[in-house]
C-alpha positions in Angstrom: 6.7 -47.0 -147.4 7.3 -50.6 -148.5 5.4 -52.2 -151.4 2.4 -54.4 -150.8 4.2 -57.6 -151.4 6.8 -57.0 -148.8 4.5 -55.5 -146.1 3.7 -58.8 -144.4 7.3 -60.1 -144.4 8.8 -57.0 -142.8 9.9 -57.1 -139.2 8.3 -54.3 -137.2 7.6 -53.3 -133.7 5.5 -56.0 -132.0 2.6 -53.6 -131.1 2.1 -52.9 -134.8 1.6 -56.6 -135.7 -1.8 -57.0 -134.1 -4.0 -55.1 -136.5 -3.8 -53.8 -140.2 -4.7 -50.3 -139.0 -1.9 -50.3 -136.5 0.5 -51.7 -139.1 -0.3 -49.0 -141.6 0.0 -46.3 -138.9 3.3 -47.7 -137.7 4.7 -48.0 -141.2 3.7 -44.5 -142.5 3.3 -42.2 -139.4 4.6 -43.3 -136.1 8.0 -41.8 -135.3 8.1 -39.6 -138.4 9.0 -36.0 -137.4 6.1 -33.6 -137.5 6.9 -29.9 -137.6 3.5 -28.5 -138.4 2.1 -26.8 -135.2 -1.6 -27.7 -135.9 -0.7 -31.3 -136.7 1.4 -31.5 -133.5 -1.5 -30.2 -131.5 -3.9 -32.7 -133.1 -1.7 -35.6 -132.2 -1.3 -34.3 -128.6 -5.1 -34.1 -128.3 -5.5 -37.7 -129.7 -2.8 -39.0 -127.3 -4.8 -37.4 -124.4 -7.9 -39.2 -125.6 -6.0 -42.4 -125.7 -5.1 -42.3 -122.0 -6.5 -45.4 -120.4 -7.4 -46.9 -123.7 -5.7 -48.6 -126.6 -4.2 -46.6 -129.5 -6.3 -48.7 -131.9 -9.5 -47.3 -130.4 -8.3 -43.8 -131.2 -7.1 -44.8 -134.7 -10.5 -46.3 -135.5 -12.1 -43.0 -134.5 -9.6 -40.6 -135.9 -11.8 -39.4 -138.7 -14.7 -39.0 -136.3 -12.4 -36.9 -134.1 -11.4 -34.8 -137.1 -15.0 -34.2 -138.1 -16.2 -33.5 -134.5 -13.3 -31.1 -133.7 -13.6 -29.4 -137.1 -10.3 -30.6 -138.5 -8.6 -29.8 -135.3 -8.6 -26.1 -136.1 -7.7 -24.5 -132.8 -9.4 -21.2 -133.8 -12.7 -23.1 -134.1 -12.3 -25.5 -131.2 -11.4 -22.6 -128.8 -14.8 -21.1 -129.4 -16.7 -24.3 -128.5 -19.1 -23.8 -125.7 -21.3 -25.9 -123.4 -23.6 -26.8 -126.2 -20.7 -28.1 -128.2 -19.5 -30.2 -125.2 -23.0 -31.8 -125.1 -22.9 -32.3 -128.9 -19.6 -34.1 -128.5 -20.8 -36.1 -125.6 -23.5 -37.5 -127.8 -21.2 -38.2 -130.8 -20.6 -42.0 -131.2 -17.7 -41.3 -133.6 -15.4 -40.2 -130.8 -14.4 -41.2 -127.3 -17.1 -39.5 -125.2 -15.2 -38.4 -122.1 -16.3 -35.0 -120.8 -13.0 -34.2 -119.1 -11.0 -35.0 -122.2 -13.4 -33.0 -124.4 -13.3 -30.0 -122.1 -9.5 -30.3 -121.9 -9.3 -30.2 -125.8 -11.2 -26.9 -125.8 -9.0 -25.5 -123.1 -5.9 -26.8 -124.9 -7.0 -25.0 -128.1 -7.2 -21.8 -126.1 -3.7 -22.4 -124.6 -2.4 -23.2 -128.1 -3.8 -19.9 -129.3 -2.4 -18.0 -126.3 1.1 -19.3 -127.2 0.6 -18.3 -130.9 -0.8 -14.9 -130.0 2.2 -14.4 -127.7 4.5 -15.0 -130.7 5.4 -18.6 -130.0 4.7 -21.3 -132.6 3.7 -24.5 -130.9 6.1 -26.5 -133.2 9.0 -24.3 -132.2 8.2 -24.6 -128.5 7.8 -28.4 -128.7 10.9 -29.1 -130.6 13.0 -26.7 -128.5 12.2 -28.9 -125.5 14.0 -31.8 -127.1 17.0 -30.1 -128.8 18.8 -33.3 -129.5 15.7 -34.9 -131.2 15.2 -37.4 -132.4 16.3 -39.2 -129.2 17.3 -42.6 -130.5 16.5 -45.6 -128.3 19.1 -48.3 -129.0 18.1 -50.6 -126.2 14.8 -52.0 -127.4 13.3 -51.2 -124.0 10.6 -48.6 -124.4 10.1 -46.3 -121.5 6.7 -45.0 -120.2 8.1 -41.6 -119.7 11.4 -39.8 -119.8 13.1 -36.8 -118.2 12.2 -34.8 -121.4 8.6 -35.8 -121.3 8.4 -34.9 -117.6 9.9 -31.5 -118.3 7.7 -30.8 -121.3 4.6 -32.0 -119.3 5.4 -29.5 -116.6 5.8 -26.6 -119.1 2.6 -27.5 -120.9 0.7 -27.6 -117.7 2.1 -24.3 -116.6 0.8 -22.9 -119.9 -2.7 -24.2 -119.2 -2.7 -27.5 -121.1 -4.6 -30.5 -119.6 -4.2 -34.2 -120.2 -0.5 -33.7 -120.8 1.0 -35.9 -118.1 4.5 -37.2 -118.7 3.3 -40.6 -120.0 0.9 -39.0 -122.5 3.6 -36.5 -123.5 6.1 -39.4 -124.0 3.7 -41.3 -126.2 3.2 -38.0 -128.2 6.9 -37.5 -128.5 7.2 -41.0 -129.9 4.3 -40.5 -132.3 5.6 -37.2 -133.7 9.3 -38.3 -134.1 10.9 -36.6 -131.2 11.8 -40.0 -129.9 12.7 -43.0 -132.1 11.5 -45.9 -130.1 11.2 -48.4 -133.0 12.5 -51.8 -131.9 16.1 -52.3 -133.1 14.9 -55.2 -135.3 12.1 -53.0 -136.9 12.6 -52.0 -140.5 11.7 -48.4 -139.4 14.4 -48.3 -136.6 16.3 -45.0 -137.2 14.6 -44.6 -140.6 12.3 -41.7 -139.8 13.5 -38.4 -141.2 
């Protein structure tokens, strides 16, 4: 992470220049490879909630999401019931979209089914992109890719919801499977 004096003079991806929270997320998190299964699942859930909205809205509510979904512990979330759905629908600290809330609960169950079947979510996700990180050298960011389409299909077949190829591609960017930093960005090809 750059020091405070150089932060404003750095060239970064244009989307990250519009807000200090986006800038901090871009500089420290976006595109950094994530190998922890729970953290990958959390980010997939957040990307699903972002669908149709801006990522800044999700970032501003991220701590609210973590509180509401009990630290994104799949064991706890999988046990949520109708009363929990209503509690979440009344929570101003998150994005209150019933279908996305219900999908998160179902996705926790799908995550646990994979785990209980002997498959770590991280191993599954990274195996779908064996040449990761896929490095974009064009500066043109895609909305989806053949890899995100394939992963979306497999996730859906395993019972996951809100995992269309566009959401999955955004997730792949966020967790470092794809390096889509602009070629002029100081983070381009820097994530490890």
